[in-house]
C-alpha positions in Angstrom: 132.9 -52.7 -93.0 134.3 -53.0 -89.7 137.5 -50.8 -89.7 138.1 -50.3 -85.9 135.5 -52.3 -84.0 136.0 -51.6 -80.3 134.0 -52.1 -77.0 132.4 -48.9 -75.7 133.9 -47.8 -72.3 133.0 -45.3 -69.8 136.3 -43.9 -69.1 138.0 -41.5 -71.9 141.7 -42.2 -71.6 144.1 -39.2 -72.0 145.3 -39.3 -75.6 147.6 -36.7 -77.4 148.7 -36.9 -81.1 152.3 -38.1 -81.2 155.0 -35.9 -82.7 156.1 -36.3 -86.1 158.8 -38.8 -86.4 159.9 -37.9 -90.0 161.9 -35.2 -91.6 159.8 -32.3 -93.1 160.7 -33.2 -96.8 159.5 -36.8 -96.2 156.5 -35.5 -94.4 155.7 -33.3 -97.4 156.4 -36.2 -100.0 154.0 -38.5 -98.1 151.2 -35.7 -98.3 151.9 -35.2 -102.0 151.7 -39.0 -102.7 148.4 -39.1 -100.7 147.0 -36.1 -102.7 148.1 -37.7 -106.0 146.1 -41.0 -105.0 143.2 -39.2 -104.0 143.2 -37.2 -107.3 143.6 -40.2 -109.4 140.6 -41.9 -107.7 138.3 -39.0 -108.0 139.3 -37.8 -111.6 139.2 -41.3 -112.9 136.1 -42.1 -111.6 134.4 -38.9 -112.7 135.6 -39.5 -116.2 133.8 -42.9 -116.0 130.6 -41.1 -114.7 130.6 -38.4 -117.3 131.3 -41.1 -120.3 128.4 -43.4 -119.1 126.1 -40.5 -118.3 126.7 -38.4 -121.5 127.0 -40.8 -124.2 123.6 -42.2 -125.1 125.1 -45.1 -126.8 126.4 -46.2 -123.4 123.2 -46.3 -121.7 123.1 -50.1 -121.5 122.2 -52.4 -118.4 125.7 -53.3 -118.0 127.2 -49.7 -118.2 124.4 -48.4 -115.7 126.1 -50.9 -113.1 129.5 -49.6 -114.1 128.1 -46.1 -113.5 126.8 -47.1 -109.9 130.2 -48.8 -109.0 132.1 -45.4 -110.5 129.9 -43.1 -108.1 130.6 -45.3 -105.1 134.3 -45.3 -105.9 134.3 -41.5 -106.4 132.6 -41.2 -102.8 135.6 -43.2 -101.6 137.9 -40.7 -103.1 136.0 -37.6 -101.8 134.8 -38.7 -98.4 136.8 -41.6 -97.1 140.2 -41.7 -98.6 141.5 -38.1 -97.7 140.4 -38.4 -94.0 141.8 -41.9 -93.7 145.1 -40.9 -95.3 145.6 -37.9 -92.9 144.6 -40.2 -89.9 147.3 -42.6 -91.0 149.9 -39.8 -91.6 149.1 -37.9 -88.5 148.6 -41.1 -86.3 145.7 -39.0 -84.9 142.1 -38.0 -85.9 142.2 -34.2 -86.2 138.6 -33.7 -87.9 136.5 -33.7 -84.9 133.7 -36.3 -83.8 131.0 -35.0 -86.2 133.3 -35.6 -89.3 134.3 -39.1 -87.5 130.6 -40.1 -87.5 130.0 -39.1 -91.1 133.5 -40.8 -92.2 132.2 -44.2 -90.7 128.8 -43.8 -92.1 130.1 -43.0 -95.7 132.6 -45.8 -95.3 130.0 -48.3 -94.3 127.7 -47.0 -97.1 130.2 -47.0 -100.0 131.6 -50.7 -99.0 128.0 -52.1 -99.0 127.1 -50.5 -102.3 130.3 -51.4 -104.1 130.2 -55.1 -103.0 126.6 -55.4 -104.0 127.0 -53.7 -107.2 129.8 -56.3 -108.2 127.3 -58.8 -107.1 124.6 -57.2 -109.5 127.2 -57.2 -112.4 127.6 -60.9 -111.9 124.0 -61.6 -112.0 123.7 -59.3 -115.1 126.4 -61.2 -116.8 125.0 -64.4 -115.8 121.5 -63.9 -117.2 123.0 -62.2 -120.3 124.9 -65.2 -121.3 122.5 -67.9 -120.0 119.3 -66.5 -121.1 120.2 -64.0 -124.0 116.6 -63.8 -125.4 114.8 -63.2 -122.3 117.6 -60.8 -121.1 117.3 -58.7 -124.1 113.5 -58.6 -123.8 113.1 -58.3 -120.1 116.2 -56.5 -118.8 116.0 -52.8 -119.8 118.0 -49.9 -118.6 114.9 -48.9 -116.5 115.0 -52.2 -114.6 118.6 -51.8 -113.9 117.8 -48.2 -112.7 115.4 -49.5 -110.3 117.8 -52.3 -109.0 120.5 -49.8 -108.8 118.2 -47.4 -106.7 117.2 -50.2 -104.5 120.8 -51.2 -103.8 121.7 -47.8 -102.7 118.5 -47.4 -100.7 119.0 -50.7 -99.0 122.6 -49.8 -98.0 121.5 -46.5 -96.8 118.9 -48.0 -94.4 120.8 -50.9 -93.5 124.1 -49.0 -92.5 122.3 -46.2 -90.7 120.3 -48.9 -88.6 123.5 -50.9 -87.8 125.4 -47.9 -86.7 122.4 -46.2 -84.7 121.4 -49.1 -82.7 125.1 -49.6 -81.6 125.0 -45.8 -80.4 127.5 -44.5 -82.9 125.9 -41.1 -83.6 127.1 -39.3 -80.6 130.1 -36.8 -80.1 131.1 -38.6 -76.7 134.8 -39.5 -78.0 138.2 -38.5 -76.7 140.0 -35.8 -78.7 142.3 -37.4 -81.5 140.3 -40.6 -81.6 137.9 -41.9 -84.1 136.1 -45.0 -83.1 132.9 -46.7 -83.6 131.2 -49.3 -81.5 129.5 -52.5 -83.1 128.5 -55.5 -80.9 129.3 -59.1 -81.8 125.9 -59.8 -83.3 125.9 -56.7 -85.5 129.4 -57.7 -86.7 128.4 -61.2 -87.5 125.3 -59.8 -89.5 127.4 -57.4 -91.2 129.9 -60.0 -92.3 127.3 -62.2 -93.8 125.5 -59.2 -95.5 128.4 -57.3 -96.8 131.1 -60.0 -97.4 130.3 -63.7 -97.2 126.8 -63.8 -99.1 127.6 -61.5 -101.9 131.1 -62.6 -102.5 129.9 -66.4 -102.5 127.3 -65.3 -105.1 129.9 -63.4 -107.2 132.3 -66.5 -107.2 129.6 -69.1 -108.0 128.0 -66.9 -110.8 131.4 -66.0 -112.5 132.4 -69.7 -112.5 129.0 -70.5 -114.4 129.9 -67.4 -116.8 133.2 -68.8 -117.5 131.9 -72.3 -118.5 129.1 -70.7 -120.7 131.5 -68.5 -122.4 133.6 -71.5 -123.2 130.6 -73.5 -124.5 129.6 -70.5 -126.6 133.2 -70.5 -128.1 133.2 -74.0 -128.8 129.7 -73.7 -130.4 130.9 -70.8 -132.7 133.9 -72.8 -133.7 131.8 -75.8 -134.7 129.6 -73.2 -136.8 132.7 -71.8 -138.7 133.5 -75.3 -139.5 130.5 -76.2 -141.1 129.9 -72.8 -142.9 132.9 -72.1 -145.0 131.7 -68.7 -146.4 134.4 -65.9 -145.7 131.7 -63.3 -144.4 130.3 -65.8 -142.0 133.6 -66.8 -140.8 134.7 -63.1 -140.2 131.2 -62.2 -138.3 131.5 -65.3 -136.1 135.2 -64.4 -135.4 134.4 -61.0 -134.5 131.6 -61.7 -132.4 133.4 -64.4 -130.7 136.2 -62.1 -129.8 133.8 -59.2 -128.6 132.0 -61.6 -126.3 135.3 -63.3 -124.8 136.8 -59.7 -124.3 133.8 -58.4 -122.5 133.9 -61.4 -120.1 137.6 -61.1 -119.7 137.4 -57.4 -118.6 134.5 -57.9 -116.3 136.4 -61.0 -114.8 139.5 -58.9 -114.4 137.3 -56.1 -112.7 135.7 -58.6 -110.3 139.1 -60.6 -109.5 140.7 -57.1 -108.5 137.9 -56.1 -106.4 137.9 -59.5 -104.5 141.6 -59.4 -104.2 141.5 -56.0 -102.6 138.5 -57.1 -100.5 139.5 -60.4 -99.1 142.7 -59.2 -97.1 140.7 -57.0 -94.9 138.2 -59.5 -94.1 140.8 -62.2 -93.5 142.3 -59.9 -91.1 138.9 -59.3 -89.5 138.3 -62.9 -89.0 141.9 -63.4 -87.6 141.7 -60.5 -85.1 138.4 -61.9 -83.6 140.2 -65.2 -82.4 143.5 -64.0 -81.6 144.9 -61.2 -79.1 148.1 -60.6 -81.6 148.9 -57.0 -82.3 148.1 -56.5 -85.8 147.7 -52.8 -86.1 150.0 -52.7 -89.3 148.3 -55.3 -90.9 145.0 -53.5 -90.3 146.3 -50.2 -91.9 147.8 -52.2 -94.9 144.5 -54.2 -95.7 142.3 -51.1 -95.3 144.6 -49.2 -97.8 144.5 -52.4 -100.2 140.6 -52.1 -100.1 140.5 -48.4 -100.6 143.1 -48.5 -103.6 140.4 -50.8 -105.5 138.5 -47.6 -106.0 141.6 -46.1 -107.8 142.3 -49.4 -109.8 138.8 -49.6 -111.4 139.2 -46.5 -113.8 142.5 -47.9 -114.9 141.2 -51.2 -115.7 138.5 -49.4 -117.9 141.2 -47.3 -119.6 143.2 -50.2 -120.3 140.8 -52.7 -121.7 137.5 -50.6 -122.7 138.0 -49.0 -126.3 134.7 -47.1 -125.7 136.3 -45.4 -122.4 139.3 -44.6 -124.2 137.2 -42.8 -127.2 135.1 -40.9 -124.4 138.3 -40.0 -122.9 139.7 -38.4 -125.6 136.4 -36.5 -126.4 136.3 -35.2 -122.8 139.7 -34.1 -122.6 139.4 -32.1 -125.9 136.1 -30.6 -124.8 134.2 -32.2 -127.5 131.5 -33.1 -125.1 130.2 -29.5 -125.1 129.7 -29.6 -128.7 125.9 -29.8 -130.0 124.6 -33.3 -130.1 127.9 -34.8 -128.8 126.0 -37.4 -126.8 124.8 -39.0 -130.2 128.6 -39.6 -131.1 129.5 -43.2 -131.8 132.0 -44.1 -129.3 131.5 -48.2 -129.5 
């Protein structure tokens, strides 16, 4: 993800952190608000991680992918968001060159993992609805674990390579600055790998998922008309509602992700073809993207009953009871 792509220069310009332009109470309020956002992001995603990891009933292929997304979102809250918010508030990088390199590497890593995980969720839902019998027979939690591990390892190797070949793992940086270097070829490759290809795949697959779910709903209604027994009607109605709700929740999750992702990459494309000063637009689009990591747990809490039940068990410390992992949360 290209936050501040620049050209490498030999001269280090003089730089000093600007003086604070707001009153002390406002300054404190901004830091408290930033801390609240970070805390919401970390705690919300940790609750998702504990829920899916602890309760065996939730060890399904779809939930394993949600677990992977929650891990990458929690890393945003721990390793990216605090440094970036301090950078914005102070208008100056105060954490030194080593943390600057780590910051950019983790940012690239979690961005790549998140986008590809959402892509895997789209693939998973497409096969689950298109080929349900093959999916139930072939796609086990082990298969998804392997796919998830491959996703993380690919992102790790890819992002280390793209940063290393552009000479980013050095401490040759002016005090107060945190920049990274990426040439035009690497930038284009990154745009394709992290944005255009996966997002195109996500949109195409979810369009298919929408039409498949609609066809299933029509077929179920037709069966209800031909079979007038009350138990059958209730069973079909519950099945249809469950399937449509699951598709709706994942659609909301993916839509929120794309809405948070698109502004930054639209900005990235615009800035390459114009010399306009869009510094504030950059800051806004980056924050919108990072806030997606805070939004995801809220979506789970609002729309997933299993997460609501897990949340009650966690906050009441019932997860420490013997055999609590076997509790029915669905």
